[in-house]
N, C-alpha and C positions, 0 to 999 in steps of 0.2 A: 310696724303694727299701728293701727289707728288708735287715737286717744279714746279712752273709755270712761264712762261715768262710774264712779265707785259707789257713792251713796248720797242720800240726802240726810241732813242731820239738823236737829234743833238744839240751839245753844241754851244756856241757862236763862237768858233773858228773852226766851220765846221767839228768837229770830231763826228762821230756817235757812240754811246754807246748803250748797252742793259741793261735794268734793269730786275732782276729776284727776286723772293721771295724764300727764303730758311730758314727754321727754324723760320718762322715768322719775319724774318729780310729782309730788302731791300738791295741787293747787286748790284753794277754796274760793268759790264764787260767793261774794257777799251781797246782801240786799242793797247796800248803799253804792252799788255800781262800782265795785272795786274787787281786786283779786289779791288773795293773801298767799304768799309762798313761805310757809313756816320754817322750812329747813334753813333758809337764808335770811329770815327775819325781814322780809321785803314785802312791801305793799305796792301794788300797781294800780294806777288810775290812768284814764285817758281823757283828753278834751275837756279840761276845766274851763277854758275860754274866759279867764279872768279879764274883766274890762269890757265884756260884750254889752252889758246894759249901759255902761258909760259911753260906748260908741253910739248907741241909739240916741242917748241924750245929747251927744255932740251934734247930732243931726235933727235936734229939736223934737225928739219923740220922748215923752215923759215916762220912761221905764224905770221902775224901782230897782235899786241895786241888790244883787243876791250874793255878793262876795262874802259878807259876814256869815250868812247861812251856810254857804259851801264850806267855809273854813271850820265852822262848828261841826259839820258832818265829818270833815276830815279829822278833826281833833278826836271825835268819838271813835273813829276807826283806828287811829294811832293808839289811843288809850286802851281799846279793847284787845288789839293785837300785840301791843308793845313792840311795834316794828322799829327797827333801827335804821331802815332805809326806805325811802319813797322814790319810786320811778314813775315819771309822768310820760306816757306814750304819745307825746305831741300835743300841740296847741294849748300850752299853758296860758299864754296871753292871746287875746282875740285880734286886736288891731292896734295900730299906732294911735288911733283916736281914743282908745280905751286906756292909754297911759296917763291916767289922771291922778291927782293927789289922793283922793279918797281910796281908790283901789290900792295904790302903792303903800299908803300908810297902813291899811288893814293887813296886807300881806307881809309887810315889813315887821309889824308888831307880832304877827303870828310866827314869823321866822325867828324872831328873837326868843319867843317862848319855846321854840323847838330847835334850839341851837345845836343840840347833840345829834339831830337827825341828818343822815346823809341824804342828799336830794339830787336826783339825776333827771335830766330832761332829754328825751329823744326828740330832736327838733322835728316839728311838723310844718305844714305849709303856712299856717297862721303865725307861727313863731318867726319865720323868716321875714314876713311882711311887718310884724309888730315890732321887731327889733329885740335886742338882747335884754334879758331880765336885769334889773339893777344888781350891781355888785354885792350889795348888802344882803341879798337873798342867798348868796353862796350856793349857786346851782352849778353842777357840772353839766354842761351841754354837750351832747354827742350827736353825730349824724346817724341816720339809719342806713343799713341794718347794723345794730349794735349787739355784739355777742355778750351774753351773760349766762354762765353755766351752760346748760344744754340748749338754751333758748336764743333765738334771733329776735331782737326787740325792734319793732318798727312803728312808725305812725301809719303809713299806708299799708293796707293788707296786701299780702303777696304769698300765694300758696306755693309751698315747696315741701320737700321731704324733711326739712329742718323744723323742729318745733318752734312755733312763732307766736308772739303776742303782739297785737296791733290795735289801733283805734280808728279814727278818721270818719267812719261811716255813720256814727251815732245811731246804731241799729235799734229799731223797735219792731214789734210784731203786733199785728192786728188780730184780735180775738173776737169772735162773734158767737152769741148764744141767745136764742129766743128773742131775736130782734134787738138785742143790746150789743154794743160794740165797745171794746177797750183797745187802746193803743199803749203798749207797755214797753219801756226800754228792755233790752235783752242782751245776753251774751250769745255769741254764735260760735259753735264749735264745728269747724270745717276741716275734717281730717286732722292734720297736725297743726292747725292754726286756730287760735282763740282770739276773737274780736270782742273788745270790751265796749259796753255802752258809754255814752258821754257822761262824765262825772258832774259837769256843771249843771246847776239848777235852771238856768235860763238858756237852754240849748234846744234848737229844733232837732228832731230825730228823723231819720230816713227809714220809711217803711221798707222792709225786706220781703222778698219772696223766697220762701224756704226752698232750698235745693235738696235733692234726694239724699245727698251724702251729709247734710248738715243736721246738727242737733241744736235746738233753741232753748234757752233758759231765760224765762221772763223774770223781771224783778217788780215787786209790788211792795206794799208797806210791810217791811220786816220779813219778806219771803223771797227766796229764789226757787223756782220750780221749772221742770221741763214741760214744755207745751208742744 
């Protein structure tokens, strides 16, 4: 049976989320571009690309760093969900040029504050080129596909009959009305596969063309809604 949308709901802090059913499990799509699996106290994100701005600076392009802001958003998600486990669906680090002291110090300090959090990385293409995360981050790194409960966890999308969570595409949807246009990060529900938007704040997004079998959930300030 195809995955179905259950309901939209507004939380007490006026943030609208969407609940879906996938693989017999309830998942909540969150405005901060993450997925919450309440039964297993697990938060999913994809494509944080820590060190991307540092990579640009290494090539003499003065891009401000967004690592602190991304970690603050992640802290808010972990506090609001009380997640005991975080799974990153690939591309935790952007490149070997982004392996700089500022990024490593900020993530290491964050990891020390979140010492009790189980952290799993499903390796993506950037992780392989960027190199292993520092040992002090205490990350369990696994290859795709990685089985977890009813789910197949991947970085690269791959449609199958197995319920799948993936990233990599950095999907966004273009919306137009009365001459105005918006490009919004979005979740893509494609049969038994859920593709997450990129979590990182300094990430390019890939425009998608909606396919007939897909359902699209755009994220904006404090809202997830089907478009």
